[in-house]
C-alpha positions as CSV (number, residue, x, y, z in Angstrom):
1,M,-0.3,0.0,0.4
2,P,1.4,3.5,-0.9
3,N,2.5,5.7,2.0
4,I,0.0,8.2,1.1
5,G,1.0,11.7,2.7
6,F,4.4,10.7,2.8
7,R,5.8,10.1,0.0
8,V,8.2,11.2,-2.8
9,L,7.4,11.0,-6.6
10,D,8.8,11.8,-9.8
11,M,7.2,14.5,-12.3
12,K,5.8,12.4,-14.4
13,N,4.8,15.1,-17.4
14,R,7.3,17.6,-17.8
15,P,6.5,20.5,-20.5
16,P,9.1,21.5,-23.0
17,Q,11.1,24.1,-22.6
18,Q,10.1,25.9,-25.9
19,L,7.0,26.3,-25.0
20,V,7.3,27.3,-21.5
21,E,9.2,30.4,-22.9
22,Q,6.9,31.1,-25.1
23,F,5.2,32.7,-22.5
24,R,7.7,34.8,-21.5
25,D,6.1,37.6,-22.8
26,V,3.0,37.2,-21.1
27,V,1.0,38.9,-18.6
28,T,-0.8,37.0,-15.8
29,P,-3.9,39.6,-17.1
30,H,-4.5,38.1,-20.7
31,V,-4.0,34.8,-19.1
32,S,-6.8,35.4,-16.3
33,D,-9.3,36.7,-18.7
34,N,-9.0,33.3,-21.4
35,L,-9.3,31.6,-18.4
36,N,-12.9,33.3,-17.8
37,R,-11.3,34.3,-14.7
38,M,-11.9,31.7,-12.7
39,E,-8.1,30.4,-12.0
40,A,-6.3,32.1,-10.0
41,V,-3.8,32.3,-6.9
42,S,-5.3,34.5,-4.1
43,A,-3.9,37.5,-3.7
44,A,-2.7,36.6,-0.1
45,L,0.0,35.8,-2.0
46,R,2.1,38.6,-2.6
47,P,5.9,38.9,-4.5
48,Y,8.4,39.7,-1.7
49,H,11.7,40.1,-4.4
50,S,12.7,43.2,-6.1
51,G,11.2,42.7,-9.3
52,G,11.2,40.3,-12.5
53,K,9.0,37.6,-13.8
54,L,8.4,34.1,-12.6
55,L,8.3,31.5,-15.2
56,G,8.8,27.9,-14.8
57,V,7.7,24.3,-14.6
58,A,6.0,23.5,-11.0
59,L,7.8,20.9,-8.9
60,T,4.7,20.6,-6.0
61,V,5.3,20.1,-2.3
62,K,2.5,19.0,-0.1
63,T,4.1,19.8,3.5
64,R,2.5,19.8,7.3
65,P,2.3,23.3,8.1
66,G,5.4,24.8,9.9
67,D,7.7,21.8,8.6
68,N,10.5,22.3,5.4
69,L,11.7,18.5,5.1
70,M,10.0,18.1,1.9
71,V,10.9,21.1,0.6
72,H,14.7,20.7,0.9
73,K,14.4,17.2,-0.7
74,A,11.9,19.0,-3.7
75,I,15.0,21.2,-4.1
76,D,17.6,18.2,-4.5
77,M,15.2,16.9,-7.1
78,A,14.5,20.0,-9.3
79,E,15.9,20.9,-13.0
80,P,16.9,23.9,-13.6
81,G,13.5,26.2,-14.9
82,D,11.5,24.6,-12.0
83,V,9.8,26.3,-9.6
84,I,9.1,24.8,-6.0
85,V,5.2,25.0,-5.8
86,V,4.3,24.5,-1.8
87,D,1.3,24.1,-0.1
88,A,2.2,24.4,3.3
89,G,-1.9,24.8,4.8
90,G,-1.4,29.2,4.9
91,D,-0.1,28.9,8.1
92,L,2.1,31.7,9.2
93,T,3.5,30.7,12.7
94,N,6.6,29.1,11.2
95,A,8.6,30.2,8.1
96,I,9.0,27.5,5.1
97,V,11.6,28.9,3.4
98,G,14.6,31.4,4.2
99,E,18.3,33.1,2.7
100,I,19.8,29.4,2.8
101,M,17.5,27.8,1.0
102,L,17.1,30.3,-1.7
103,R,20.9,30.1,-2.5
104,L,20.3,26.6,-2.9
105,A,17.5,27.0,-5.2
106,E,20.0,30.0,-7.0
107,K,22.6,27.8,-7.3
108,R,20.3,24.8,-8.4
109,G,18.9,27.1,-11.4
110,I,15.2,27.1,-9.6
111,T,13.3,30.1,-11.0
112,G,11.7,30.6,-8.3
113,F,9.2,29.8,-4.6
114,V,5.5,29.8,-4.3
115,I,4.7,29.5,-0.9
116,D,1.5,28.9,0.8
117,G,2.6,30.0,4.2
118,A,5.1,31.6,6.1
119,I,9.2,32.9,4.7
120,R,11.8,34.8,6.6
121,D,15.3,36.7,5.7
122,T,13.0,38.7,3.8
123,A,15.9,41.2,3.3
124,A,17.8,38.7,1.4
125,F,14.4,38.4,-1.0
126,A,13.6,42.4,-1.4
127,D,17.8,42.6,-2.7
128,G,17.3,40.3,-5.3
129,V,15.0,39.2,-7.9
130,F,14.9,35.8,-7.3
131,P,11.2,36.0,-7.6
132,V,9.1,34.8,-4.5
133,Y,5.8,34.7,-3.7
134,A,4.2,33.8,0.0
135,R,1.6,34.8,2.2
136,G,3.6,36.3,4.9
137,I,6.5,36.6,7.5
138,T,8.1,35.4,10.6
139,H,11.1,35.0,12.0
140,R,10.2,31.5,13.2
141,G,12.1,28.6,11.7
142,P,10.6,25.4,10.6
143,Y,10.9,21.8,11.6
144,K,12.2,18.9,9.7
145,D,10.2,15.9,10.6
146,G,7.5,15.2,8.0
147,P,5.8,14.2,6.7
148,G,4.9,15.4,3.2
149,E,4.5,14.4,-0.6
150,V,6.4,15.7,-3.5
151,N,4.9,16.1,-6.7
152,V,0.9,15.5,-5.6
153,P,-1.8,17.9,-6.9
154,V,-1.4,21.0,-4.1
155,S,-3.6,23.7,-3.3
156,V,-1.9,27.1,-3.3
157,G,-4.1,30.2,-2.6
158,G,-6.7,28.5,-3.6
159,M,-6.3,26.9,-6.6
160,I,-4.8,24.1,-7.8
161,V,-1.5,23.1,-8.7
162,R,-0.6,19.8,-10.3
163,P,3.6,19.0,-11.0
164,G,4.2,20.1,-14.6
165,D,2.0,22.9,-14.9
166,I,3.5,25.8,-16.2
167,M,3.5,28.6,-13.2
168,L,3.2,32.4,-14.4
169,G,3.8,35.6,-11.8
170,D,4.3,39.1,-12.4
171,E,3.2,42.8,-10.4
172,D,-0.7,41.3,-10.4
173,G,-0.4,37.8,-9.1
174,L,0.0,34.1,-10.0
175,V,-1.7,31.5,-12.3
176,A,-1.0,27.6,-13.1
177,I,-1.3,26.7,-17.0
178,P,-2.2,23.2,-17.2
179,A,0.7,21.9,-19.9
180,A,-2.4,20.0,-21.6
181,E,-3.8,23.4,-22.4
182,A,-0.7,25.8,-22.5
183,E,-0.4,25.5,-26.6
184,A,-4.1,26.5,-27.2
185,L,-4.3,29.3,-24.6
186,L,-1.0,30.7,-25.8
187,K,-2.9,31.1,-28.8
188,V,-5.8,33.1,-27.5
189,V,-3.2,34.9,-25.2
190,R,-1.5,36.2,-28.8
191,E,-4.9,37.3,-30.2
192,Q,-5.9,39.6,-26.8
193,Q,-2.3,41.1,-27.0
194,I,-3.3,42.0,-30.7
195,R,-6.6,43.6,-29.7
196,E,-5.2,45.5,-26.9
197,K,-2.7,46.8,-28.9
198,S,-5.3,48.2,-32.0
199,I,-7.2,49.7,-28.2
200,M,-3.5,51.6,-27.5
201,D,-3.2,52.5,-30.4
202,S,-6.9,53.9,-30.8
203,I,-7.1,55.9,-27.5
204,A,-3.6,58.0,-28.9
205,D,-4.8,58.8,-31.8
206,G,-8.3,59.6,-30.6
207,T,-10.5,57.4,-32.7
208,V,-11.4,54.9,-30.0
209,D,-14.8,53.8,-30.1
210,R,-16.9,54.0,-26.5
211,S,-20.2,53.3,-27.7
212,W,-20.6,50.2,-26.2
213,I,-20.7,51.9,-22.5
214,D,-24.1,53.1,-23.3
215,K,-25.6,50.5,-25.5
216,T,-24.5,48.4,-22.7
217,L,-26.3,50.2,-20.2
218,K,-29.7,50.6,-22.2
219,E,-29.4,46.5,-22.7
220,K,-29.6,45.9,-18.9
221,G,-32.1,48.8,-18.1
222,C,-29.7,51.4,-17.3
223,E,-32.6,54.8,-17.0
224,F,-31.2,58.0,-18.2
225,G,-32.5,61.1,-16.9
């Protein structure tokens, strides 16, 4: 019988790096819009680095709140381009990562942390561009006892993240893109980029059409005085 709750699994479906890289110039609002605004990590998880995009393949960790044993294991397992995504239950009692783990992650080519829990040594993150999103801060360190799981579906800020999902983060927040849907999603995102550029151009040259506002109000039954 599998030891559910205390196990380390391999990542079964890793998306091609060239597919991941095509999201480099994509912003989270465009992804969110084309997922019908139904998929997003809670705004409670905020960036603690000085700036820069998070992009990579989700290596997921589910851990007992306040314990980071499995996060250490995930760092040792990670391939360059992976993002360590940790479901720590949203608990803020103990920090899950700090500066030592930041330096380990940088050395291994990991491209970011997403922690549904707390971090510490925040000055080290704030001074750099290594992306880290977390729910909060505490000086109290973690335990290293387990249990936990690596490469299982996790819930992070109200969103399900599966191992192999493409993680995208910027100033507006975080989204997880299922690898199987990434190519189709990228196509509609590119179309939205073109539409929005056209709108921006029309604003700049004064030809923007705003008639849709009154049309929508009338369709909704708005009364005009």
